[in-house]
Structure formats: C-alpha cells, structure tokens
N, CA, C and O of each residue as an XYZ file, in Angstrom:
932
protein
N       8.146     55.724    -28.680
C       8.588     54.284    -28.967
C       9.105     53.757    -27.607
O       9.592     54.639    -26.899
N       9.104     52.498    -27.089
C       9.508     51.816    -26.142
C      10.900     51.269    -26.145
O      11.378     50.459    -26.939
N      11.546     51.929    -24.980
C      13.070     51.634    -24.785
C      13.194     50.627    -23.988
O      13.789     49.597    -24.304
N      12.590     50.848    -22.764
C      12.685     49.594    -21.923
C      11.313     49.070    -21.579
O      10.354     49.738    -21.192
N      11.384     47.528    -21.817
C      10.167     46.753    -21.516
C      10.367     45.723    -20.680
O      10.698     44.646    -21.174
N      10.227     45.830    -19.434
C      10.583     44.728    -18.077
C       9.154     44.231    -17.633
O       8.275     44.881    -17.068
N       9.149     42.982    -18.013
C       7.943     41.920    -17.570
C       8.485     40.993    -16.671
O       9.469     40.278    -16.859
N       7.501     41.081    -15.308
C       7.775     39.913    -14.287
C       9.174     39.713    -13.944
O       9.617     38.567    -13.870
N       9.935     40.768    -13.719
C      11.506     40.673    -13.398
C      11.495     40.386    -12.048
O      10.997     41.178    -11.249
N      12.039     39.235    -11.671
C      12.389     38.731    -10.297
C      13.908     38.520    -10.204
O      14.508     38.086    -11.187
N      14.671     38.860     -8.861
C      15.937     38.791     -8.858
C      16.229     37.938     -7.213
O      15.777     38.436     -6.182
N      16.864     36.902     -7.204
C      16.944     36.055     -6.084
C      18.467     36.276     -5.652
O      19.249     36.452     -6.586
N      18.955     36.288     -4.435
C      20.200     36.360     -3.930
C      20.582     35.123     -2.787
O      20.019     35.105     -1.693
N      21.381     34.320     -3.092
C      21.651     33.455     -1.885
C      22.429     33.976     -1.129
O      23.419     34.581     -1.540
N      22.144     33.847      0.080
C      22.552     34.287      1.356
C      22.812     33.000      2.309
O      22.024     32.811      3.235
N      23.826     32.169      2.119
C      24.255     31.006      3.044
C      23.031     30.280      2.619
O      22.639     30.423      1.461
N      22.300     29.407      3.566
C      20.899     28.956      3.450
C      19.946     29.460      2.931
O      19.228     28.788      2.191
N      19.713     30.683      3.168
C      18.575     31.549      2.952
C      18.557     32.108      1.489
O      19.599     32.619      1.078
N      17.477     32.055      0.680
C      17.084     32.878     -0.525
C      16.725     34.268     -0.168
O      15.837     34.311      0.684
N      17.113     35.298     -0.533
C      16.664     36.832     -0.634
C      16.105     36.969     -1.710
O      16.646     36.699     -2.783
N      14.841     37.445     -1.574
C      14.193     38.225     -3.365
C      14.210     39.661     -3.251
O      13.471     40.450     -2.663
N      15.128     39.786     -3.886
C      15.389     41.593     -3.968
C      14.385     42.008     -4.865
O      13.960     43.128     -4.580
N      13.714     41.344     -6.127
C      12.696     41.893     -6.837
C      11.744     40.698     -7.040
O      12.163     39.559     -7.253
N      10.645     40.972     -6.975
C       9.737     40.403     -6.533
C       8.496     40.039     -7.754
O       7.474     39.404     -7.494
N       8.817     40.550     -9.008
C       7.633     40.569     -9.980
C       7.607     41.950    -10.601
O       6.489     42.464    -10.631
N       8.631     42.674    -11.113
C       8.629     43.919    -11.531
C       8.040     44.078    -12.989
O       8.425     43.267    -13.831
N       7.168     45.028    -13.345
C       6.579     45.298    -14.653
C       6.974     47.112    -14.764
O       6.796     48.009    -13.940
N       7.493     47.128    -15.978
C       8.005     48.664    -16.212
C       8.127     49.013    -17.531
O       8.684     48.148    -18.207
N       7.795     49.973    -18.099
C       8.134     50.576    -19.345
C       8.305     51.823    -19.556
O       7.392     52.584    -19.234
N       9.463     52.329    -20.122
C      10.031     53.566    -20.345
C       9.896     53.731    -21.917
O      10.068     52.821    -22.727
N       9.597     54.897    -22.182
C       9.655     55.034    -23.737
C      10.906     56.030    -23.842
O      11.573     56.413    -22.881
N      11.065     56.315    -24.932
C      12.325     57.256    -25.374
C      12.127     58.535    -25.025
O      11.016     59.052    -25.147
N      13.270     59.246    -24.512
C      12.983     60.420    -24.036
C      12.093     60.677    -22.972
O      11.389     61.680    -23.097
N      11.940     59.848    -21.733
C      11.732     59.876    -20.764
C      12.625     60.395    -19.392
O      13.744     59.883    -19.416
N      12.461     61.070    -18.487
C      13.191     61.260    -17.461
C      12.568     60.705    -16.362
O      11.465     61.063    -15.950
N      13.304     59.770    -15.843
C      12.382     58.996    -14.735
C      13.554     58.816    -13.439
O      14.722     58.442    -13.540
N      13.013     59.107    -12.561
C      13.244     58.891    -10.954
C      13.367     57.240    -10.076
O      12.297     56.870     -9.592
N      14.251     56.546     -9.925
C      13.936     55.501     -9.276
C      13.950     55.665     -7.859
O      14.988     56.187     -7.452
N      13.018     55.344     -6.891
C      13.499     55.466     -5.557
C      12.881     54.482     -4.507
O      11.981     53.728     -4.877
N      13.243     54.461     -3.457
C      12.922     53.399     -2.589
C      13.747     53.590     -1.270
O      14.730     54.328     -1.213
N      13.299     52.916     -0.292
C      14.261     52.909      0.895
C      15.165     51.591      0.776
O      14.950     50.687     -0.030
N      16.109     51.622      1.616
C      17.164     50.875      1.573
C      16.333     49.671      1.810
O      15.328     49.604      2.517
N      17.096     48.388      0.869
C      16.415     47.031      0.609
C      15.024     46.820     -0.354
O      14.406     45.802     -0.668
N      14.862     47.980     -0.612
C      13.249     48.187     -1.488
C      13.674     47.369     -2.794
O      12.715     46.875     -3.386
N      14.616     47.193     -3.214
C      15.325     46.625     -4.645
C      15.580     47.620     -5.670
O      15.538     47.157     -6.810
N      15.838     48.889     -5.576
C      16.378     50.313     -6.564
C      17.450     49.765     -6.848
O      17.434     49.261     -7.971
N      18.563     49.630     -6.186
C      19.785     49.190     -6.539
C      19.728     47.879     -7.615
O      20.178     47.811     -8.759
N      19.210     47.153     -7.040
C      18.652     45.738     -7.835
C      18.292     45.988     -9.148
O      18.792     45.409    -10.113
N      17.467     46.806     -9.202
C      16.705     47.128    -10.583
C      17.432     48.051    -11.487
O      17.194     48.115    -12.693
N      18.369     48.799    -10.846
C      19.583     49.637    -11.501
C      20.354     48.522    -12.178
O      20.510     48.573    -13.398
N      20.877     47.455    -11.422
C      21.974     46.979    -11.935
C      21.194     45.967    -13.032
O      21.903     45.388    -13.855
N      20.159     45.813    -13.044
C      19.430     45.003    -14.294
C      19.202     45.702    -15.326
O      19.536     45.218    -16.407
N      18.574     47.031    -15.291
C      18.316     47.867    -16.168
C      19.835     48.197    -16.991
O      19.747     48.165    -18.218
N      20.902     48.440    -16.541
C      22.301     48.806    -16.814
C      22.877     47.320    -17.291
O      24.044     47.329    -17.683
N      22.369     46.393    -17.297
C      22.851     45.211    -17.690
C      24.160     44.738    -17.137
O      25.019     44.164    -17.806
N      24.256     45.073    -15.648
C      25.134     44.722    -14.898
C      25.143     43.189    -14.114
O      25.989     42.638    -13.409
N      23.988     42.843    -14.516
C      23.433     41.505    -13.511
C      22.338     41.049    -14.526
O      21.975     41.751    -15.470
N      21.836     39.784    -14.238
C      20.893     38.983    -14.890
C      19.804     38.749    -13.979
O      20.113     38.417    -12.834
N      18.569     38.860    -14.279
C      17.506     38.468    -13.526
C      17.352     36.941    -13.314
O      17.786     36.201    -14.197
N      16.821     36.462    -12.313
C      16.458     34.991    -11.696
C      15.106     34.940    -12.955
O      15.392     34.029    -13.732
N      14.266     35.367    -13.218
C      13.122     35.204    -14.102
C      12.823     36.745    -14.468
O      13.279     37.820    -14.077
N      11.577     36.242    -15.655
C      11.285     37.460    -16.193
C      11.868     37.886    -17.395
O      12.775     37.160    -17.801
N      11.566     38.958    -18.134
C      12.235     39.576    -19.187
C      12.563     41.016    -19.369
O      11.753     41.844    -18.953
N      13.697     41.419    -19.965
C      14.205     42.634    -20.018
C      14.660     43.085    -21.540
O      15.753     42.872    -22.066
N      13.418     43.826    -22.152
C      13.911     44.271    -23.318
C      14.587     45.448    -23.475
O      14.068     46.457    -22.996
N      15.613     45.534    -24.033
C      16.236     47.095    -23.935
C      16.221     47.414    -25.615
O      16.707     46.543    -26.336
N      15.725     48.525    -26.183
C      16.092     48.902    -27.224
C      15.385     47.629    -28.689
O      15.729     47.461    -29.858
N      14.389     47.036    -27.883
C      14.059     45.830    -28.949
C      14.931     44.663    -28.849
O      14.707     43.768    -29.664
N      15.801     44.507    -28.083
C      16.674     43.177    -27.971
C      16.155     42.798    -26.406
O      15.913     43.561    -25.470
N      16.082     41.371    -26.483
C      15.911     40.670    -25.101
C      17.279     40.664    -24.624
O      18.144     40.148    -25.331
N      17.589     41.209    -23.439
C      19.164     41.081    -22.853
C      18.896     40.214    -21.634
O      19.854     39.833    -20.960
N      17.594     39.862    -21.294
C      17.617     38.993    -19.963
C      18.141     37.874    -19.842
O      18.451     37.448    -18.729
N      18.365     37.103    -21.083
C      19.384     36.038    -20.901
C      20.570     35.833    -21.623
O      20.818     34.656    -21.881
N      21.388     36.706    -22.024
C      22.455     37.299    -22.104
C      23.640     36.736    -21.121
O      23.661     36.822    -19.893
N      24.568     36.168    -21.931
C      25.945     35.981    -21.034
C      26.670     37.365    -20.852
O      26.245     38.442    -21.270
N      27.622     37.193    -20.286
C      28.324     38.428    -19.686
C      29.122     39.110    -20.754
O      29.234     40.335    -20.776
N      29.751     38.218    -21.756
C      30.285     39.040    -23.026
C      29.390     39.775    -23.738
O      29.753     40.824    -24.271
N      28.120     39.325    -23.837
C      26.936     39.910    -24.707
C      26.569     40.895    -23.911
O      26.415     41.946    -24.532
N      26.351     40.972    -22.669
C      26.160     42.187    -21.730
C      26.800     43.427    -22.139
O      26.335     44.500    -22.521
N      28.261     42.909    -21.919
C      29.090     43.959    -22.150
C      29.183     44.898    -23.284
O      29.509     46.080    -23.395
N      28.749     43.886    -24.163
C      28.722     44.793    -25.582
C      27.274     45.668    -25.704
O      27.216     46.727    -26.329
N      26.184     45.095    -25.051
C      24.992     45.977    -24.732
C      25.494     47.245    -24.256
O      25.258     48.304    -24.839
N      26.338     47.127    -22.969
C      26.421     48.023    -22.136
C      26.991     49.023    -22.908
O      26.275     49.991    -23.165
N      28.190     48.997    -23.358
C      29.083     49.890    -24.078
C      28.463     50.428    -25.408
O      28.831     51.483    -25.925
N      27.488     49.610    -25.921
C      26.805     50.496    -27.271
C      25.598     51.364    -26.623
O      25.485     52.524    -27.017
N      24.524     50.783    -25.477
C      23.481     51.294    -25.514
C      23.434     52.305    -24.212
O      22.659     53.261    -24.207
N      24.297     52.034    -23.135
C      23.943     52.781    -21.735
C      25.326     53.488    -21.538
O      26.434     52.954    -21.596
N      25.006     54.905    -21.273
C      25.980     55.608    -20.774
C      25.840     56.035    -19.072
O      24.850     56.695    -18.756
N      26.808     55.661    -18.034
C      26.889     55.349    -16.591
C      27.183     56.682    -16.195
O      28.114     57.284    -16.730
N      26.481     57.206    -15.306
C      26.946     58.246    -14.275
C      26.949     58.010    -12.937
O      25.865     57.889    -12.367
N      28.139     57.908    -12.225
C      27.992     57.373    -10.982
C      28.283     58.446     -9.771
O      28.672     59.578    -10.059
N      28.094     58.074     -8.493
C      28.051     59.206     -7.503
C      29.727     59.553     -7.339
O      30.142     60.710     -7.397
N      30.526     58.498     -7.149
C      31.826     58.677     -7.160
C      32.756     59.239     -8.288
O      33.895     59.651     -8.068
N      32.208     59.217     -9.411
C      32.774     59.870    -10.904
C      33.432     58.597    -11.504
O      33.032     58.109    -12.561
N      34.319     58.154    -10.879
C      35.116     56.958    -11.543
C      35.813     57.347    -12.504
O      35.659     56.699    -13.539
N      36.800     58.495    -12.540
C      37.565     59.271    -13.478
C      38.991     58.579    -13.192
O      39.306     58.388    -12.017
N      39.937     58.166    -14.323
C      41.104     57.804    -14.059
C      41.937     59.230    -13.704
O      41.962     60.242    -14.405
N      42.728     58.973    -12.185
C      43.334     60.019    -11.854
C      44.324     60.844    -12.804
O      44.238     62.051    -13.028
N      45.238     60.003    -13.297
C      46.324     60.380    -14.188
C      45.759     60.947    -15.719
O      46.480     61.576    -16.493
N      44.754     60.699    -15.910
C      44.223     60.930    -17.406
C      43.486     62.508    -17.379
O      42.729     62.844    -16.469
N      43.804     63.298    -18.400
C      43.054     64.250    -18.693
C      41.673     64.370    -18.748
O      41.079     63.306    -18.918
N      40.936     65.466    -18.642
C      39.508     65.058    -18.791
C      39.237     64.685    -20.304
O      38.295     63.924    -20.523
N      39.794     65.039    -21.093
C      39.623     64.896    -22.487
C      40.147     63.228    -22.608
O      39.459     62.518    -23.342
N      41.014     62.762    -22.100
C      41.426     61.270    -22.109
C      40.334     60.476    -21.499
O      39.847     59.516    -22.097
N      39.906     60.881    -20.234
C      38.808     60.120    -19.395
C      37.176     59.811    -20.233
O      36.348     58.906    -20.130
N      37.268     61.226    -21.172
C      35.999     61.190    -21.882
C      36.345     60.155    -23.264
O      35.491     59.445    -23.794
N      37.235     60.213    -23.535
C      37.808     59.672    -24.922
C      37.528     58.239    -24.712
O      36.923     57.561    -25.543
N      38.077     57.685    -23.336
C      38.542     56.326    -23.421
C      37.230     55.087    -23.948
O      37.523     54.024    -24.497
N      35.793     55.523    -23.633
C      35.118     54.371    -24.105
C      35.106     54.145    -25.808
O      34.884     53.091    -26.404
N      35.433     55.545    -26.410
C      35.798     55.159    -27.851
C      36.976     54.286    -28.197
O      36.977     53.491    -29.136
N      37.792     54.456    -27.522
C      38.987     53.833    -27.638
C      38.723     52.380    -27.437
O      39.164     51.611    -28.291
N      37.986     51.848    -26.306
C      37.847     50.697    -26.074
C      36.779     49.854    -27.469
O      36.792     48.666    -27.789
N      36.058     50.833    -27.973
C      35.037     50.676    -29.096
C      35.637     50.426    -30.392
O      35.109     49.889    -31.366
N      36.843     50.898    -30.269
C      37.774     51.186    -31.522
C      37.007     51.653    -32.635
O      36.397     51.029    -33.503
N      37.195     53.153    -32.390
C      36.307     54.276    -32.989
C      37.848     54.864    -33.565
O      38.875     54.865    -32.887
N      37.741     55.306    -34.840
C      38.930     55.800    -35.452
C      39.283     57.195    -34.968
O      38.411     58.031    -34.730
N      40.525     57.417    -34.835
C      41.095     58.380    -34.090
C      40.579     59.837    -34.246
O      40.407     60.616    -33.309
N      40.338     60.120    -35.672
C      39.568     61.544    -36.062
C      38.317     61.603    -35.449
O      37.961     62.536    -34.729
N      37.550     60.485    -35.758
C      36.057     60.530    -34.998
C      36.132     60.440    -33.548
O      35.251     60.970    -32.872
N      37.181     59.766    -32.962
C      37.315     59.865    -31.204
C      37.564     61.388    -31.028
O      36.959     61.831    -30.052
N      38.244     62.246    -31.663
C      38.639     63.377    -31.198
C      37.588     64.492    -31.367
O      37.461     65.401    -30.546
N      36.722     64.346    -32.661
C      35.556     65.044    -32.909
C      34.464     64.883    -31.717
O      34.011     65.857    -31.117
N      34.120     63.630    -31.463
C      33.098     63.224    -30.538
C      33.455     63.567    -29.137
O      32.595     64.075    -28.417
N      34.405     63.380    -28.782
C      35.111     63.796    -27.520
C      34.796     65.056    -27.311
O      34.055     65.339    -26.370
N      35.367     66.153    -28.260
C      35.384     67.548    -28.198
C      33.797     67.936    -28.109
O      33.492     68.941    -27.467
N      33.061     67.369    -28.571
C      31.619     67.730    -28.736
C      31.068     67.327    -27.057
O      30.358     67.976    -26.289
N      31.447     66.560    -26.966
C      30.805     65.914    -25.684
C      31.185     66.854    -24.352
O      30.367     67.210    -23.504
N      32.739     67.201    -24.363
C      33.027     67.866    -23.165
C      32.366     69.230    -23.404
O      31.992     69.838    -22.402
N      32.193     69.738    -24.513
C      31.831     70.914    -25.048
C      30.259     71.082    -24.452
O      29.959     72.114    -23.852
N      29.400     70.139    -24.629
C      27.909     69.736    -24.380
C      27.762     70.018    -22.776
O      26.753     70.613    -22.397
N      28.658     69.642    -21.912
C      28.712     69.730    -20.562
C      29.486     71.062    -19.898
O      29.704     71.197    -18.694
N      29.859     72.030    -20.966
C      30.277     73.320    -20.405
C      31.772     73.069    -20.081
O      32.278     73.930    -19.363
N      32.542     72.091    -20.461
C      33.911     71.814    -19.913
C      34.832     71.869    -20.961
O      35.806     71.131    -20.814
N      34.776     72.776    -22.340
C      35.790     73.065    -23.173
C      36.805     73.604    -22.912
O      37.857     73.293    -23.471
N      36.709     74.638    -21.900
C      38.212     75.210    -21.451
C      39.041     74.567    -20.221
O      39.944     75.128    -19.601
N      38.535     73.269    -20.006
C      38.952     72.267    -18.833
C      39.345     70.783    -19.354
O      39.494     69.817    -18.605
N      39.486     70.765    -20.752
C      39.670     69.538    -21.262
C      40.843     68.692    -21.086
O      40.841     67.467    -21.209
N      41.999     69.533    -20.747
C      43.117     69.077    -20.733
C      43.674     69.284    -19.213
O      44.863     69.292    -18.894
N      42.739     69.421    -18.490
C      42.944     69.251    -17.014
C      42.966     67.852    -16.361
O      42.358     66.975    -16.975
N      43.601     67.501    -15.161
C      43.257     66.212    -14.685
C      42.407     66.572    -13.652
O      42.176     67.727    -13.293
N      41.793     65.214    -13.026
C      40.536     64.999    -11.795
C      40.996     66.170    -10.864
O      40.289     67.139    -10.587
N      42.262     65.962    -10.421
C      42.923     66.859     -9.058
C      42.789     68.444     -9.388
O      42.712     69.235     -8.448
N      42.761     68.894    -10.712
C      42.498     70.144    -10.864
C      41.130     70.532    -11.251
O      40.904     71.543    -11.915
N      40.242     69.742    -10.843
C      38.987     70.043    -11.129
C      37.941     70.095     -9.953
O      37.947     69.329     -8.989
N      37.225     70.905    -10.130
C      36.242     70.923     -8.820
C      35.150     69.645     -8.799
O      34.954     68.936     -9.786
N      34.563     69.496     -7.683
C      33.606     68.181     -7.632
C      32.553     67.990     -8.980
O      32.209     67.007     -9.638
N      32.241     69.392     -9.035
C      31.143     69.501    -10.021
C      31.659     69.132    -11.568
O      31.148     68.367    -12.386
N      32.845     69.948    -11.664
C      33.502     69.712    -13.142
C      33.733     67.811    -13.261
O      33.345     67.122    -14.204
N      34.262     67.450    -12.356
C      34.706     66.143    -12.299
C      33.214     65.508    -12.589
O      33.369     64.799    -13.584
N      32.283     65.464    -12.305
C      30.816     64.873    -12.519
C      30.268     65.526    -13.721
O      29.178     65.138    -14.142
N      30.962     66.565    -14.377
C      30.467     67.170    -15.647
C      31.449     66.255    -16.779
O      31.081     66.111    -17.945
N      32.575     65.743    -16.321
C      33.649     65.063    -16.998
C      32.565     63.343    -17.132
O      32.403     62.578    -18.082
N      32.154     63.322    -16.022
C      31.698     61.835    -16.161
C      30.524     61.955    -16.850
O      30.212     60.921    -17.440
N      29.703     62.956    -16.981
C      28.516     62.799    -17.747
C      28.870     62.985    -19.102
O      28.084     62.539    -19.938
N      30.108     63.672    -19.564
C      30.591     63.773    -20.959
C      31.019     62.369    -21.317
O      30.627     61.878    -22.375
N      31.732     61.754    -20.568
C      32.042     60.278    -20.718
C      30.661     59.278    -21.033
O      30.745     58.229    -21.672
N      29.597     59.729    -20.550
C      28.530     58.976    -20.596
C      27.999     59.252    -21.876
O      27.614     58.257    -22.490
N      27.870     60.435    -22.483
C      27.392     60.790    -23.610
C      28.265     60.291    -24.832
O      27.669     59.801    -25.792
N      29.678     60.392    -24.851
C      30.455     59.852    -25.965
C      30.068     59.037    -26.706
O      30.152     59.240    -27.917
N      29.515     57.845    -26.194
C      29.193     56.760    -27.002
C      27.806     57.035    -27.625
O      27.216     56.046    -28.061
N      27.259     58.127    -27.717
C      25.840     58.265    -28.162
C      24.885     57.177    -27.606
O      24.189     56.626    -28.458
N      24.757     56.837    -26.523
C      23.921     55.789    -25.846
C      22.285     56.057    -26.215
O      21.844     57.085    -26.729
N      21.598     55.003    -25.864
C      20.144     55.110    -25.956
C      19.679     55.530    -24.516
O      18.657     56.059    -24.079
N      20.650     55.155    -24.055
C      20.084     55.285    -22.098
C      21.317     56.035    -21.222
O      22.466     55.599    -21.160
N      20.898     57.076    -20.658
C      21.797     57.453    -19.479
C      21.241     57.100    -18.058
O      20.213     57.555    -17.557
N      22.159     56.156    -17.474
C      21.735     55.613    -16.340
C      22.600     56.254    -15.329
O      23.813     56.063    -15.419
N      22.088     57.057    -14.290
C      22.524     57.862    -13.219
C      22.370     57.443    -11.793
O      21.257     57.299    -11.288
N      23.390     57.265    -11.200
C      23.093     56.507     -9.846
C      23.460     57.647     -8.609
O      24.552     57.625     -8.042
N      22.777     58.283     -8.395
C      22.821     59.258     -7.019
C      23.986     60.297     -7.399
O      24.964     60.442     -6.665
N      23.816     61.006     -8.590
C      24.784     61.364     -9.383
C      25.144     62.874     -8.538
O      26.247     63.354     -8.799
N      24.413     63.504     -7.713
C      24.895     64.719     -6.699
C      25.000     64.007     -5.555
O      24.577     64.721     -4.645
N      25.364     62.920     -5.132
C      25.446     62.200     -3.833
C      26.745     62.824     -3.101
O      26.835     62.938     -1.879
N      27.501     63.117     -3.807
C      29.081     63.745     -3.499
C      29.228     65.344     -3.518
O      30.323     65.889     -3.381
N      28.019     66.048     -3.700
C      28.295     67.348     -4.203
C      27.504     68.438     -3.164
O      26.413     68.120     -2.691
N      27.990     69.452     -2.915
C      27.124     70.253     -2.032
C      25.967     70.930     -2.872
O      26.084     70.897     -4.097
N      25.027     71.447     -2.397
C      23.729     71.724     -2.697
C      23.935     72.494     -3.977
O      23.586     72.073     -5.080
N      24.549     73.698     -3.747
C      24.825     74.571     -5.373
C      25.194     73.719     -6.362
O      24.522     73.742     -7.394
N      26.184     72.913     -6.271
C      26.712     72.252     -7.422
C      25.920     71.202     -7.843
O      25.906     70.971     -9.052
N      25.165     70.422     -6.997
C      24.129     69.512     -7.311
C      23.075     70.080     -8.143
O      22.499     69.337     -8.937
N      22.711     71.476     -8.042
C      21.609     72.059     -8.667
C      22.222     72.371    -10.145
O      21.512     72.402    -11.150
N      23.712     72.611    -10.154
C      24.317     72.829    -11.578
C      24.215     71.534    -12.186
O      23.650     71.494    -13.279
N      24.641     70.490    -11.703
C      24.666     68.981    -12.222
C      23.323     68.709    -12.871
O      23.205     68.159    -13.966
N      22.108     69.224    -11.956
C      20.949     68.730    -12.285
C      20.198     69.651    -13.617
O      19.268     69.353    -14.367
N      20.844     70.574    -13.544
C      20.354     71.449    -14.882
C      21.306     70.720    -15.928
O      20.741     70.576    -17.012
N      22.248     70.360    -15.895
C      22.674     69.516    -17.449
C      22.350     68.397    -17.530
O      22.856     67.830    -18.498
N      21.469     67.576    -16.702
C      20.771     66.647    -16.926
C      19.207     67.020    -17.370
O      18.484     66.204    -17.941
N      18.814     68.300    -17.043
C      17.689     68.874    -17.707
C      17.955     69.291    -18.963
O      17.115     69.032    -19.824
N      19.120     69.991    -19.321
C      19.495     70.106    -20.806
C      19.574     69.011    -21.623
O      19.170     69.103    -22.782
N      20.073     67.897    -21.162
C      20.290     66.448    -21.749
C      18.957     65.922    -22.274
O      18.721     65.444    -23.383
N      17.975     66.150    -21.034
C      16.571     65.549    -21.361
C      16.082     66.204    -22.583
O      15.951     65.610    -23.654
N      15.746     67.780    -22.338
C      15.367     68.422    -23.312
C      15.916     68.553    -24.666
O      15.328     69.079    -25.611
N      17.103     68.028    -24.690
C      17.865     67.860    -26.227
C      17.173     66.206    -26.674
O      17.348     65.855    -27.841
N      16.612     65.503    -25.974
C      16.156     64.105    -26.419
C      16.662     62.843    -25.948
O      16.459     61.751    -26.479
N      17.457     63.115    -24.723
C      17.986     61.842    -24.144
C      16.942     61.249    -23.205
O      16.041     61.917    -22.697
N      17.139     59.899    -23.006
C      16.506     59.315    -22.169
C      17.383     58.913    -20.896
O      18.386     58.199    -20.922
N      16.793     59.524    -19.755
C      17.428     59.353    -18.498
C      16.675     58.673    -17.317
O      15.589     58.977    -16.824
N      17.624     57.572    -16.961
C      16.921     57.208    -15.616
C      17.997     57.319    -14.444
O      19.164     56.943    -14.551
N      17.396     57.925    -13.250
C      18.065     58.505    -12.363
C      17.670     57.570    -11.073
O      16.486     57.358    -10.811
N      18.724     57.033    -10.293
C      18.514     56.217     -9.331
C      18.709     57.348     -7.797
O      19.810     57.822     -7.517
N      17.901     57.526     -7.255
C      18.271     58.651     -6.223
C      17.193     58.245     -4.733
O      16.103     57.692     -4.880
N      17.694     58.601     -3.498
C      16.935     58.772     -2.470
C      16.446     60.125     -2.145
O      15.730     60.254     -1.152
N      16.699     60.979     -2.750
C      16.426     62.498     -2.498
C      15.261     62.857     -3.019
O      15.272     62.808     -4.249
N      14.163     63.231     -2.500
C      12.898     64.017     -2.963
C      13.316     65.121     -3.748
O      12.705     65.206     -4.813
N      14.230     66.052     -3.529
C      14.632     67.224     -3.944
C      15.026     66.935     -5.423
O      14.530     67.558     -6.362
N      16.054     65.837     -5.581
C      16.272     65.125     -7.087
C      15.113     64.701     -7.898
O      14.704     65.128     -8.978
N      14.675     63.752     -7.117
C      13.549     63.039     -7.983
C      12.428     64.011     -8.614
O      11.885     63.772     -9.692
N      12.146     65.147     -7.807
C      11.365     66.293     -8.025
C      11.699     66.811     -9.195
O      10.735     67.231     -9.836
N      12.869     66.937     -9.753
C      13.155     67.471    -10.910
C      13.186     66.565    -12.352
O      13.433     67.025    -13.467
N      12.895     65.273    -12.050
C      12.555     64.482    -13.084
C      11.331     64.369    -13.605
O      10.569     64.688    -12.693
N      10.640     64.064    -14.664
C       9.354     64.048    -15.000
C       8.293     62.939    -14.473
O       7.071     63.052    -14.382
N       9.128     61.828    -14.150
C       8.046     60.565    -13.514
C       9.048     59.808    -12.369
O      10.259     59.609    -12.468
N       8.382     59.547    -11.546
C       8.677     58.657    -10.185
C       8.306     57.349    -10.231
O       7.129     57.042    -10.424
N       9.190     56.515    -10.072
C       8.718     54.868     -9.770
C       9.614     54.792     -8.477
O      10.811     55.055     -8.364
N       8.702     54.358     -7.525
C       8.899     53.849     -6.079
C       8.843     52.421     -5.765
O       7.917     51.696     -6.131
N       9.799     52.049     -5.115
C       9.709     50.683     -4.859
C       9.623     50.353     -3.511
O      10.007     51.182     -2.687
N       9.113     49.108     -3.091
C       9.471     48.897     -1.898
C       8.880     47.065     -1.694
O       7.950     46.518     -2.287
N       9.726     46.540     -0.754
C      10.074     45.267     -0.923
C      10.029     44.579     -2.321
O       9.185     43.729     -2.603
N      10.725     44.887     -2.934
C      10.984     44.559     -4.206
C       9.752     44.575     -5.491
O       9.779     43.832     -6.472
N       8.783     45.529     -5.224
C       7.705     45.547     -5.848
C       7.712     47.446     -6.479
O       8.418     48.359     -6.051
N       7.004     47.478     -7.227
C       6.713     48.881     -7.455
C       5.331     49.286     -7.036
O       4.291     48.883     -7.558
N       5.456     50.289     -5.843
C       4.383     50.612     -5.231
C       3.781     52.292     -5.654
O       2.694     52.777     -5.339
N       4.701     52.821     -6.319
C       4.040     53.886     -7.115
C       4.567     54.171     -8.520
O       5.652     53.676     -8.825
N       3.970     54.846     -9.318
C       4.591     55.173    -10.879
C       3.573     55.803    -11.394
O       2.504     55.415    -11.867
N       4.290     57.351    -11.161
C       3.426     58.581    -11.569
C       4.170     59.625    -11.814
O       5.338     59.583    -11.426
N       3.658     60.862    -12.544
C       4.490     62.037    -12.608
C       4.885     62.426    -11.405
O       4.317     62.172    -10.343
N       6.139     63.220    -11.610
C       6.777     63.591    -10.428
C       5.940     64.783     -9.834
O       6.134     65.086     -8.657
N       5.116     65.403    -10.507
C       4.138     66.599    -10.281
C       3.312     65.692     -8.872
O       3.295     66.085     -7.706
N       2.761     64.580     -9.335
C       1.486     63.996     -8.409
C       2.302     63.275     -7.216
O       1.831     63.225     -6.079
N       3.518     62.739     -7.538
C       4.293     61.993     -6.591
C       4.582     62.996     -5.461
O       4.779     62.503     -4.351
N       4.628     64.172     -5.570
C       5.241     65.150     -4.439
C       4.119     66.287     -4.286
O       4.379     67.394     -3.815
N       2.971     65.942     -4.687
C       1.990     66.979     -4.695
C       1.562     67.344     -3.204
O       0.913     68.378     -3.048
N       1.834     66.684     -2.273
C       1.520     66.769     -1.054
C       2.668     67.195     -0.207
O       2.453     67.676      0.906
N       3.968     67.035     -0.705
C       5.255     67.202      0.128
C       5.294     68.811      0.126
O       6.202     69.408      0.705
C-alpha cells in the first residue's frame, strides 16, 4: 500500500532578483514498510525533498499525497498536525532537551498531543525499551553517550506511532562503531514493519537501506535497489 505519492513536485526559492529551482519536477512513490535512502551532492535538492516529505515546507507546484491525504496545499497549522500524527523525525544533532531525562524527552510529543498520563507512561516505557535504553530512562542527555542520545531521539520519533520515520544524517555526529549500532536499530525497526526514509551522503549508510533514490540538479537520476546502486562500488 502506498504511503508517499509525489507527482511533479517543484520548489522554487527567491534569492533577491533570482529564482532558484531546487526541485524541478520530482515523481516518487514509496510503499509502506520500505527502507529508502535519499542521496545526492550538495545542491542536488535532497534537503528540499526531505523538508517537503516531512511537511516542513510546501511545494511550488505538484502534489504530495501522504497516507492518502493531499498535504501539498495545507497551511502551517494543518502541516503541523500532520507532522505530529504521521511523521517521526530523527536528526543528526539529536535535538534533546538538556535538562530533561531521557524518559521526559521521549514523552514530550505525547504531552503535546494531549495523550492521557497512563497511556503516555506505557508508550514511553515501550519506546525506550525498543531502542535498548530501559536502564537509562532517567538519565539526562549529558549523562549519555552520543549513541545513547541518538537512541533517545529514535525512541521519541517512535512514541507517537507514526506512519513514517524520517531520518536526516542520523549517524553524522557518531563514530563508526556507534554509527553501526544506530544503523542496527534502524534495521530492527524496518524488519518490525516501520517505513524509513533516510537522507544521507554516505554510501556506507545508504548501502544498509533497501532502496536508493539519488538526486541531481533537482531531479531523480537513479531509483533502484541498494544492491544495484552499489553493485560496482
């Protein structure tokens, strides 16, 4: 079943008197329980596409259907509601509240969603356990390693039970061994049925996904399996 259906997506930015076209007509379909890497050199449009997929921005033209709803023409409040309900974000910089425990950082989206306290506790406890941090739930970020902080961020993305996990360079601030551990967390999430879209410039990370979409000059130049994308590497 299709989760993301993008047709003819364009995005223009006004730079003084100049219009810069970041996306030049992208068509992309992603089914449920896919594990997709979005790649491309600087200026290729991958960050713009991520912002549109994440409902952080709106396209200049084209349509974007997410989970059966056309989100391409929504206003900011409508987009915020879709983000809160449908998308779990994992960022390179973790974006954790420094004075809050891991438990509270993970619980926070449920507080905003006005989930009742007993449900919040149960869902937060499960999300933290799912990323292997049950014994660190009451530690603050400065008491955790980089890998543990990213696990907290992944648990926070999971706790709302989103349709899509959108990860932006999730291992970018981690050493190689810790990055491997975080990629194993994503692998486990994928095999348990989650849909993951990961933006990365690293071939080693994209190789761990199942499908690779590569952009250049605002267009998709490659869309194939990870095995085929890196067959000659």
